[in-house]
C-alpha positions in Angstrom: -108.1 80.6 -29.9 -107.2 79.7 -25.9 -103.7 79.1 -25.7 -102.8 77.1 -22.9 -99.1 75.6 -21.3 -98.2 72.8 -20.3 -95.6 70.1 -18.9 -95.1 67.4 -21.4 -92.5 64.5 -21.5 -90.3 65.0 -24.4 -91.7 61.9 -26.6 -95.3 63.2 -25.8 -93.8 66.4 -28.0 -96.6 66.8 -31.1 -96.4 68.7 -33.6 -97.8 72.4 -33.5 -96.8 72.7 -30.0 -94.3 75.6 -28.8 -91.5 75.2 -26.7 -91.4 77.5 -23.8 -89.3 75.9 -21.1 -86.6 72.9 -20.7 -87.9 71.5 -17.0 -85.6 68.1 -16.6 -82.3 67.2 -18.3 -80.4 64.2 -17.9 -77.3 63.5 -15.6 -75.2 64.8 -18.7 -76.4 68.4 -17.5 -74.8 67.9 -14.3 -71.6 68.6 -14.9 -71.6 70.6 -18.4 -68.5 69.1 -21.0 -67.4 70.7 -24.1 -70.2 68.8 -26.0 -72.9 69.6 -24.3 -71.9 73.1 -23.5 -71.9 73.7 -27.2 -75.1 72.2 -27.7 -77.3 74.4 -25.7 -75.2 77.9 -26.8 -76.3 77.1 -30.4 -79.6 75.8 -30.1 -80.8 77.7 -27.0 -79.5 80.9 -28.1 -81.0 83.6 -26.3 -82.5 81.9 -23.8 -81.3 81.7 -20.1 -80.5 78.6 -17.8 -81.3 77.9 -14.0 -78.1 76.9 -12.7 -77.3 74.9 -9.3 -74.6 75.6 -7.4 -73.3 75.7 -3.6 -75.2 78.6 -2.5 -78.4 77.5 -4.4 -80.2 78.4 -7.5 -79.1 81.8 -9.9 -80.1 82.4 -13.8 -77.7 82.4 -16.0 -77.8 83.7 -19.6 -76.5 81.1 -22.2 -73.5 82.3 -24.1 -72.4 82.3 -20.4 -72.6 79.3 -19.2 -69.0 77.7 -18.5 -67.8 74.1 -18.6 -68.8 72.1 -15.5 -72.1 74.1 -15.0 -74.9 72.5 -13.7 -78.4 73.0 -15.6 -81.4 72.4 -13.4 -83.9 73.6 -16.5 -83.6 76.3 -19.4 -86.3 79.2 -19.8 -86.9 82.0 -21.9 -87.2 80.0 -25.2 -88.3 82.6 -27.9 -91.0 80.8 -30.3 -88.4 82.3 -33.0 -85.6 79.8 -32.1 -85.6 77.0 -34.8 -85.6 74.3 -32.2 -89.0 75.9 -30.1 -91.8 75.3 -33.0 -92.2 71.6 -32.6 -91.9 69.5 -36.4 -92.0 65.7 -36.9 -88.8 65.1 -36.0 -88.2 67.3 -33.1 -89.0 65.1 -30.1 -86.4 62.4 -31.1 -83.8 64.8 -32.0 -83.9 66.4 -28.2 -84.5 63.2 -26.5 -81.0 62.1 -28.2 -79.6 65.1 -26.6 -80.6 64.1 -23.1 -84.2 66.2 -23.0 -86.5 65.2 -20.3 -88.9 67.1 -20.1 -90.6 70.6 -21.8 -93.3 73.0 -20.8 -95.2 74.0 -23.9 -98.0 76.2 -25.3 -100.9 74.9 -27.2 -103.8 76.5 -28.8 -107.6 74.9 -28.3 -109.4 73.7 -31.1 -111.7 76.2 -32.0 -115.7 76.0 -32.5 -116.3 73.9 -35.5 -119.3 74.1 -38.0 -122.2 71.9 -37.9 -119.9 70.2 -40.9 -117.5 69.7 -38.1 -114.7 72.2 -39.5 -113.4 74.9 -37.6 -115.4 78.0 -38.8 -112.2 79.9 -39.5 -109.1 79.6 -41.2 -106.0 81.3 -39.9 -105.1 82.8 -43.4 -101.4 82.9 -44.6 -101.0 86.2 -45.2 -98.5 87.1 -47.7 -95.1 88.2 -45.7 -91.9 89.1 -47.1 -90.0 87.7 -45.0 -88.8 84.4 -43.9 -87.2 83.0 -39.9 -84.1 84.9 -39.6 -82.1 81.7 -38.1 -82.7 79.6 -41.5 -81.1 82.4 -43.2 -77.8 84.3 -44.1 -75.6 80.8 -42.9 -72.4 80.4 -45.2 -71.7 77.4 -47.2 -69.7 74.7 -45.0 -69.9 77.1 -41.8 -70.0 75.8 -38.5 -73.4 76.9 -38.0 -74.2 74.8 -41.2 -73.4 72.2 -39.7 -75.0 72.2 -36.5 -78.1 73.2 -38.2 -77.7 70.1 -40.4 -77.8 67.6 -36.8 -81.4 68.6 -36.7 -82.0 68.3 -40.5 -80.4 64.6 -40.0 -83.2 63.8 -37.4 -86.1 65.2 -39.4 -85.2 63.4 -42.4 -84.7 60.0 -40.9 -88.6 60.8 -39.5 -89.6 61.6 -42.7 -88.1 58.6 -44.4 -90.1 56.5 -41.7 -93.2 57.6 -42.4 -93.3 57.2 -46.0 -94.9 54.1 -45.8 -97.6 55.1 -43.9 -98.3 57.9 -46.2 -98.7 55.9 -49.3 -101.7 54.0 -47.1 -102.5 57.4 -46.1 -103.0 58.4 -50.1 -104.3 55.4 -51.3 -106.7 55.5 -48.9 -107.2 59.2 -49.1 -108.2 58.9 -53.0 -111.2 55.9 -52.2 -112.6 58.1 -50.3 -112.8 61.6 -52.0 -114.2 58.9 -54.9 -117.5 57.8 -52.5 -118.1 61.5 -51.4 -118.9 62.2 -54.9 -120.7 59.2 -55.8 -122.6 59.8 -52.8 -123.0 63.2 -53.9 -124.1 62.0 -57.5 -126.9 59.9 -55.6 -127.9 63.1 -53.6 -126.3 62.1 -50.1 -123.0 64.6 -48.9 -121.1 64.2 -45.7 -117.9 65.1 -44.7 -117.5 62.4 -42.2 -114.7 60.1 -44.6 -113.3 63.2 -45.4 -112.7 64.3 -41.9 -111.8 60.7 -40.4 -109.1 60.7 -43.3 -108.0 64.0 -42.0 -107.1 63.6 -39.0 -105.8 59.9 -39.3 -103.3 61.8 -41.7 -102.6 64.5 -38.8 -102.2 61.8 -36.4 -99.9 60.0 -38.0 -97.9 63.0 -39.1 -97.9 61.4 -42.7 -98.7 64.8 -45.0 -94.9 66.4 -45.7 -94.5 62.7 -47.0 -97.7 62.6 -49.1 -96.5 65.5 -50.3 -93.9 64.0 -51.8 -94.8 61.3 -53.1 -96.9 63.5 -55.5 -94.4 64.3 -57.1 -92.9 61.2 -57.3 -95.9 59.3 -58.3 -99.1 59.2 -61.1 -102.5 60.4 -59.9 -105.8 60.3 -61.4 -107.1 63.6 -62.5 -110.0 63.8 -59.8 -109.7 61.5 -56.8 -106.1 61.7 -56.1 -105.5 65.7 -57.4 -107.8 66.3 -54.5 -105.9 64.3 -52.0 -102.4 65.6 -53.1 -103.7 69.3 -53.5 -105.0 69.2 -50.1 -101.3 68.1 -47.9 -99.3 70.3 -50.6 -102.1 73.2 -49.7 -101.7 72.3 -46.2 -97.8 71.8 -46.2 -97.0 75.0 -47.8 -100.0 77.0 -45.4 -98.2 75.9 -42.7 -94.9 77.1 -43.6 -96.3 80.5 -44.8 -97.4 80.7 -41.3 -94.2 80.1 -39.7 -92.2 82.7 -41.9 -94.4 85.3 -39.9 -93.1 83.6 -36.3 -96.0 82.5 -35.5 -97.3 78.7 -34.6 -100.0 77.3 -37.0 -102.9 75.9 -34.6 -104.5 72.3 -35.3 -107.3 73.5 -36.0 -106.2 75.6 -38.9 -104.6 72.7 -40.1 -107.1 70.3 -40.3 -109.1 73.3 -41.9 -106.7 73.7 -44.5 -106.5 69.8 -45.1 -110.5 69.9 -45.5 -110.2 72.6 -47.5 -108.3 70.7 -49.8 -109.8 67.3 -49.7 -113.4 69.0 -50.7 -112.2 71.5 -53.1 -113.7 69.8 -56.3 -116.6 68.4 -54.7 -118.7 70.2 -57.2 -117.6 67.6 -59.7 -120.2 65.0 -58.2 -122.7 67.1 -60.4 -120.7 65.9 -63.7 -121.3 62.4 -65.1 -118.6 59.9 -64.1 -117.7 59.1 -67.4 -117.0 62.5 -68.5 -114.8 63.4 -65.3 -113.2 60.2 -66.3 -112.5 60.4 -69.6 -109.7 60.8 -71.7 -110.6 63.4 -73.9 -109.8 67.1 -74.0 -112.8 69.0 -74.5 -113.3 72.3 -76.7 -113.7 75.1 -74.5 -117.6 75.8 -76.0 -118.7 72.3 -75.6 -121.1 70.5 -72.6 -118.9 68.6 -71.0 -117.1 71.5 -70.2 -119.4 73.8 -69.5 -120.2 71.3 -66.8 -116.8 71.1 -65.7 -117.0 75.0 -65.8 -119.3 74.9 -63.2 -118.4 72.9 -60.5 -117.0 75.3 -58.7 -120.2 77.1 -58.7 -121.6 73.8 -58.1 -119.1 73.2 -55.0 -120.0 76.6 -53.2 -123.8 75.8 -53.4 -122.8 72.4 -51.9 -120.6 73.0 -48.7 -123.0 76.1 -48.0 -125.9 73.7 -48.0 -123.6 71.2 -45.7 -123.0 74.1 -43.1 -119.3 74.0 -44.1 -116.8 76.9 -42.9 -116.8 80.1 -45.1 -113.2 79.7 -46.0 -113.8 75.9 -47.6 -116.5 77.5 -49.6 -114.4 80.3 -50.8 -111.5 77.8 -51.6 -114.1 75.6 -54.0 -116.1 78.3 -55.4 -112.7 80.5 -56.3 -109.9 78.5 -56.8 -109.7 78.7 -61.0 -110.2 82.9 -60.6 -107.4 84.1 -61.7 -105.8 87.7 -61.0 -106.5 88.0 -64.9 -110.6 88.3 -65.1 -110.7 88.2 -68.9 -108.4 84.9 -69.3 -110.6 81.9 -70.6 -109.2 80.0 -67.8 -110.8 81.7 -64.8 -114.1 81.4 -63.7 -116.6 81.6 -62.4 -117.3 85.5 -62.8 -115.7 87.1 -59.8 -113.8 90.5 -58.3 -110.1 89.6 -57.0 -111.2 90.0 -54.1 -113.4 88.1 -53.1 -110.6 85.5 -53.1 -109.4 84.7 -50.0 -105.4 84.5 -49.5 -106.1 81.0 -48.9 -108.2 80.2 -51.8 -105.1 82.1 -54.1 -102.5 79.5 -52.6 -105.2 77.4 -53.0 -105.2 78.3 -57.3 -101.4 78.1 -57.0 -101.2 74.4 -56.0 -104.3 73.3 -57.7 -102.5 73.9 -61.2 -99.3 72.5 -59.9 -100.3 69.2 -59.0 -102.5 69.3 -62.4 -98.7 69.5 -64.1 -97.3 67.4 -61.5 -100.4 64.7 -62.0 -101.5 62.4 -64.5 -104.0 63.0 -66.7 -105.1 60.8 -69.6 -104.0 63.1 -72.1 -100.7 64.4 -71.3 -97.8 62.9 -69.3 -97.7 64.2 -65.9 -94.5 67.0 -65.2 -91.3 66.9 -62.8 -91.8 69.6 -60.1 -89.1 71.8 -61.0 -90.9 71.4 -64.1 -93.7 72.7 -62.7 -92.0 75.2 -60.5 -90.8 76.9 -64.0 -94.0 76.6 -65.8 -95.5 78.4 -62.5 -93.3 81.4 -62.7 -94.6 82.3 -66.1 -98.1 82.9 -64.4 -96.9 85.1 -62.3 -99.2 88.4 -62.4 -101.1 87.2 -64.8 -103.4 84.1 -63.6 -101.5 84.5 -59.8 -101.4 86.6 -57.2 -97.4 87.2 -57.5 -96.4 87.5 -53.9 -98.8 84.4 -52.8 -96.8 82.2 -55.5 -93.3 83.6 -54.3 -94.6 82.3 -51.1 -95.5 79.1 -52.5 -92.0 79.0 -54.9 -90.0 79.7 -51.4 -91.9 76.8 -49.4 -91.3 74.2 -52.0 -88.0 75.2 -53.2 -86.3 75.1 -56.9 -86.2 71.6 -56.5 -88.7 70.1 -54.4 -88.2 67.0 -52.1 -88.8 63.7 -54.1 -86.6 65.9 -57.5 -84.1 63.7 -59.0 -81.6 66.2 -59.5 -77.7 66.3 -61.6 -74.9 67.2 -59.1 -71.9 69.1 -60.7 -70.4 65.6 -59.5 -72.3 64.1 -62.6 -74.0 61.4 -60.0 -77.8 61.6 -59.7 -79.3 62.2 -56.0 -82.7 62.6 -54.6 -83.9 65.9 -53.2 -84.5 65.0 -49.2 -84.8 68.6 -48.1 -85.2 72.2 -49.8 -81.9 74.0 -49.9 -82.3 77.3 -48.0 -83.5 80.9 -50.2 -79.7 82.1 -50.3 -78.3 78.9 -51.8 -80.8 77.6 -53.8 -78.9 74.8 -55.5 -77.5 74.0 -52.3 -80.1 70.9 -51.1 -80.0 68.1 -48.6 -79.8 65.2 -51.2 -78.9 61.2 -51.3 -76.6 60.1 -53.9 -78.5 56.9 -55.9 -76.4 56.7 -59.1 -73.0 57.6 -59.4 -71.6 59.6 -62.9 -71.4 55.7 -64.7 -74.7 55.1 -64.6 -74.5 52.8 -61.9 -77.0 52.6 -59.5 -76.4 52.3 -55.5 -77.0 50.6 -53.0 -75.5 52.2 -49.9 -76.5 55.8 -49.5 -76.0 58.8 -47.5 -77.1 62.2 -46.6 -74.7 64.9 -48.7 -75.6 68.0 -47.1 -74.5 70.3 -50.3 -74.5 73.6 -48.1 -71.0 71.5 -46.2 -70.0 70.6 -49.6 -68.6 73.7 -51.0 -67.4 72.6 -54.1 -70.6 70.2 -55.0 -74.0 72.2 -56.0 -76.9 70.6 -57.7 -76.9 71.7 -61.6 -80.1 70.3 -63.0 -83.5 68.2 -62.5 -84.0 65.5 -64.4 -87.3 63.5 -65.7 -87.0 60.5 -63.2 -90.3 59.2 -65.0 -87.9 59.3 -68.2 -84.3 58.3 -66.6 -86.2 55.3 -64.1 -88.3 53.8 -66.8 -88.4 50.0 -65.8 -91.9 50.5 -64.4 -94.0 53.0 -64.0 -93.0 53.3 -60.2 -89.2 52.8 -60.4 -88.3 55.7 -59.7 -90.7 56.0 -56.9 -88.9 52.7 -55.4 -85.7 53.4 -55.8 -86.5 57.1 -53.8 -88.0 55.2 -50.9 -86.0 51.7 -50.9 -82.6 54.4 -49.0 -81.9 54.0 -46.0 -79.7 56.9 -44.3 -76.9 55.8 -41.9 
């Protein structure tokens, strides 16, 4: 995978790019005031600045800058810095702070298979640490306050993508259904899925789609594939970032495709069985057909010429660490299961828990997380499960939580690993049970006396309509 650098205007920054230098700044940096000085020394710590004075230009360590210095550029930006990895909201944040142009690196797309998919997905090998800049921040500290400003911009961007994300989710489910219907007619193609994946990546809607998965009901096949795909891709990306690497766009695309197509073998299962409300017995004909979908899927994807990682996900996402379990199929050695597939196995079960089934009600995300923990070591790779839990948080985004004040709030950003009860929330109902019409972000890392105490079943609590909780969540507007 080739990597190259180029100049881009700040508004053209895209997720997946890596900041290498700040090339152009606004007039605010012609004479540093205390606010601008504090900003560059906090956000770009460990870097250097090119300072202009009467004698010309000189390189100065960022921590040695003085008030009234004139900055021409910022160089030596380490990829370990939070700000170095462009994510949704980075462009808006930097533009607001007077950053005009940057030098970035990005990776060019790799070779594609006959099915149009990158041949290899960079595997999310298990790592045992988080990015150091995200951990060890003290509650109510100055560093927590500075990080809050970055988080707030990201959350506003997230809110802006919710409407598009719902449209993408609905459209994606239709694409999956059409793909399976065509398969029943003997016609297999990845074109519809790939086009949908490209749209999701262009819109940057995957994070919001992941949250919607926990707020709205899903069917047991088509929306299941959509939700599994975006959750898998978002967790995969987060795990790669935790290694200190930047996930490449081709791998992110291939991960989404793998998620969308992981159940393509169900095209060999009659639709009336797939859509049935019945729970089949383990030895029934219907259950045998359903269990064979993984083997069918691997064969179909091989015939389509899809990448090896996509085939592995489809073939082995039901293989458990303990292969003697009735829920483990087909017969395979666990070392045949790629790390990405082990992650997909966790995500598949998680989505099945939070998604709707005709024979059961859906669980809220936090309850599903507690259940997955009980399967650690038997069904799932322990360390991959831990990585999934770290990525999703104790209270995943979209969770309804009760605060220690008695208020109810929706989670908009998960808590740091060492402060799991301190996510960023928006209060929607006060302790007296009154719904609020005005909302503001409450970063519990800045509120030493308030924590999130427990998850609330938002389907049961807001039950006037099937989508009441989702409607409340999407009505929130941040000042």
